C-alpha positions in Angstrom: 102.8 88.1 76.6 102.5 89.6 79.7 100.7 87.5 82.4 99.1 89.4 85.3 100.3 87.3 88.6 96.7 87.5 90.2 95.0 86.1 87.7 97.6 83.3 87.4 97.1 82.6 90.7 93.3 82.2 90.9 93.9 80.1 87.6 96.2 77.6 90.0 94.0 77.9 93.0 91.3 76.8 90.3 93.1 74.4 89.0 94.2 72.8 92.5 90.6 72.9 93.6 89.0 70.9 90.6 91.9 68.5 91.1 91.3 67.8 94.8 87.5 67.3 94.2 88.2 65.1 90.7 86.3 68.3 88.6 83.5 67.7 90.6 81.8 71.0 91.1 79.1 70.0 93.6 82.0 68.4 96.0 83.8 71.6 95.7 80.3 73.9 96.9 79.6 71.5 99.7 83.6 71.8 100.5 83.0 75.7 100.4 79.9 75.6 102.5 81.1 73.3 105.0 83.9 75.9 105.6 81.6 78.9 105.7 79.4 77.0 108.5 82.9 76.3 110.4 83.6 79.7 110.7 79.9 80.8 112.0 79.3 84.2 112.7 83.2 85.4 111.7 81.5 85.8 108.2 80.3 89.0 107.0 76.6 89.0 106.2 75.6 91.7 104.3 71.8 93.0 104.1 70.1 94.9 101.4 72.0 97.8 100.4 70.4 101.4 100.7 69.5 103.4 97.5 72.4 105.8 96.6 71.6 109.2 95.4 73.6 108.6 92.2 70.3 108.1 90.4 68.5 111.3 91.7 68.6 114.7 90.1 69.0 117.7 91.9 65.3 118.0 92.7 65.6 115.0 94.4 63.7 112.8 92.3 63.7 111.1 89.4 60.7 112.1 88.4 60.7 114.1 85.1 58.1 116.1 85.4 59.5 117.4 88.8 62.6 118.5 86.9 62.8 122.1 86.4 62.9 123.2 82.9 64.8 126.2 81.5 63.2 129.3 81.8 61.2 129.9 78.2 59.3 132.9 80.1 62.0 135.5 79.3 61.3 138.3 77.2 62.9 137.4 73.4 64.9 140.1 71.9 63.1 141.4 68.9 
């Protein structure tokens, strides 16, 4: 079976951290938080994301009533 080297590295790192902290998740989290605090302002703090236009229709709204409907007023062939 093919082994992804990146996944293997993640698994190896997780195993090493778990062994280093005697499989104590609380101790692992405390260590991570202390490392983050030591970095200070070097960490990127992401603000709230702006809403994208991906969910908007061509009229610029998600309101179904504002969407244009097919032209049904055209004369139908007799």
